[in-house]
N, C-alpha and C positions, 0 to 999 in steps of 0.2 A: 607435794604441797599444793593445796588448792589455790586457784587464782581468782581474782575478782573478774567477773565477766563484763560488767557494765556499771555506769553511774548515771542515773537519770534524775533530774530534778523537775518537779512539776507541782502544781497546786491542785489539791483535791479535798473535798469533804470526805468524811469517813466512808460512806457507802460507795463512793467512786473509787477509793483505794482498793476495796474488796473487788470491785468490778475490774479494775486494771489488772490486778494480780490474777484474777480468774480468767480474763481474756487472754493474758499471756500464757497461762497454763493450758487453756483450751486450744490455743493456737499450736502449742507443742503437741497436744494430743491429736489435733487435726492433721498436723504434718505426718505423724505416724500413721494415721488412718487413711491418708491420701497417697501413700506410697503404692506404686504399681506392683502387681503380682510378680513374684520372682520367676524368672525364666527357667530356673532349675527346679522349681517346686513340682513334685509328682502329682499332687492334688490341689485343687483350688478350694479354699474354704468358702462357705456360703455367705458369711457375714464378716464385716469389720465392726469392732465394738470398742466403746470407751466406758470405764467405770470410774467415778469420781466421788471422793468423800472430803468434807471440810468441817473443821471445828473452830469456832471463835471462842477463845477462853474468856475474854471480858464479857461477852454476851451470853455465854453458855449455849451457843446455838450450833446444832449439827445439821449438815446438809448431805444428802446422797443423791447421785444421779447416774443413770445408765442410758446409753444410746447405741443404736445399731443401724447399719445400712448394708444393703447387698454388696458383696465384695467387688463385683464388677459394675456397680451402678455408675452411670454417666454423671449424675448429679451427686457430687461428693459432699454436699452441704445439706442433704435432706435425709433425716433419720426416720426409721420405720418401726412399727410394732413387730414383736416376734411371738411365735406360738407359745402359749402357756405363760407369757409375761415374765416378770422378774420378781424374785424373792430377795429380801434383805433381812438377814438374821432370822429366816424362817417365816417372815411376814411379807405379804404382797406389797410391792413398791408401786405406788399409784402411777397411772399412765396419764400424761397430759398432752393435749394437742397444742403445739407451739406455733401454729400457723405456717409461715413460710419455711421453717426449718424442720417441720414434721412432728414426729411423736417422740417424747422424752419421758422416761420413767424417773420420778423425782419425789423427794420428801424433805421437808425442813421442819425440825422440832427443837424444843428447848430441853436440855438435860445435861448430864455429866458426860465427860469424855470417856470413850471406850477404846482400848488399845488395838482392837481389830474388829473387822466386820466381814460377814460372808454374803456375797452375792450368789444367787443361783439363777442361771439363765441358759437356755439352749442345751440343757442336759449336763451342764458343767457347774462346778463350784469354784468361785474365785475368792480367795482370802485376801482382803485388803488390809494390810497392816497400817496402823495410824500412830506413829511415834509422836511424842510431844516434847516441847522445851519448857522447863520451869526454872524458877530462880534466876531470871534474867537480871544482869547486874552490869552497870557501867563501872569499870575498874579505875580508881584514881580520879584525877582531874580530867575533864573533857574539855580540850581547848582546840581552837581552830589552828593554832600554831603547831601543836604536837600531835593532834589526833587523840585517840584513846583506844582502849581495848574493851570489847563487849564479851561477857562470859555468860554461861548458863550451867545449870546443874545437869548431871547425867553424862551421856556418851558424846564423843566427837561425831562429826558428820560421817555417815557411811558413804560408800562409793555410789550408791543409788539415791543419795539425798542432796538437796539444794537448800540453801538458806537465803531467804530474801529479807533484807533489813529495811524497815520503814522508819525513817527519822523525820519528825515534824518539828520545825523550829517555832519560835514565838509568834511569827506572822502567819502560821498555818501552812507554810510551804513544806511539802513532803519530798524527801530525798530517798530514792530507792537504790539499793545496792544488792547485788546477787553474788553468791559464792557457791561454787560446786564442791561437793565432797569427793574424796575423803579428806578429813582434816586430822591433824595429829593431836589436837586437844579440843576441849569443849569451850573454845573461845575464838574470837576473830578480831583482827585489828580494823579500826576505822581510821583511814589515812587522812592526814591533814589536807591533802589536795581535794579530798572528797567533801570537805567542809567549808571551802572558801566562799560559797554562795549562801551559806546558812547564816541566819541572824543570831547574834549572841543573846543570851538570856535563857529563860525557861523553855524547855523542849521536852519531847517525849520520844520514846523509841519502842518498837515492837518488831518481832521477827515472825516470818512464816517458814515453817519447816515443811519441805515437800519431799515425798517419797514416790518414786516411779518404778513401775514394773511392766516389762513387755509380756504379752500373753500370746500363746500359740497353741491352739487346739485343732483337732481334725476339722471341726465344722465352723470355727471362727478364729480370727486373730484380732489383736488390739492392744490396749494398754490400760493399766489402772494407775490412778494418781491420787495421793492423799495430801491434804494441806492442813497444817495446824498453826493457827494464829495464836501466838503467845499473849500473855498479859501485856498491857501497855504500862511502861514505867516512866516516871518523870526524872529529869536530870537537868543540870544547868550547864550550858555551853558558854565558855569564856573565850576571850580573845587570845 
């Protein structure tokens, strides 16, 4: 049974919520990419890499990003270009100079959700699966005293998936809750102790489904991460 990892409450406008979740996700990728080479490894790969995709359902916005750095680089926060660049679904992924952090391959477009994407880089093909959550629903009465249950259509969380819950009360304060997969059902409880600082009244809730995969090839290692921001639904929080 999955367990709640944390409960953070903070005040953010919508763009900053995306930034917070992205920063936490990128920090997770960075931790993976900053690990020291294994002493038992027979060969040292040339690069460490990260591949990231995100879809915002409300805004119908898709973002893709790929970053690389030499495996043994002293500056672990500086990304570099790679020979022949990066393809996303057979098309060139634009390269951008990001100043102090180096070169990033990235694109942001408006369109429909696609369940998987293919990156091609350094002679390898990386399939990034992009699951989604639909039919988000607050079950029954949502109260500070008893909590409530949040459900969605489709599958329970897989063992490589994490669900981040973004609950915003009537004052604009956003409460963030994380849950690791796997889960036994396509729902999760919101506990009463996690609602004690929330203001009663009109509120909204949205979830971010994250899927992570470790990558290991002869010439590079790294991680791919996908994030799907569900629709935002309104509900009423009572005492």
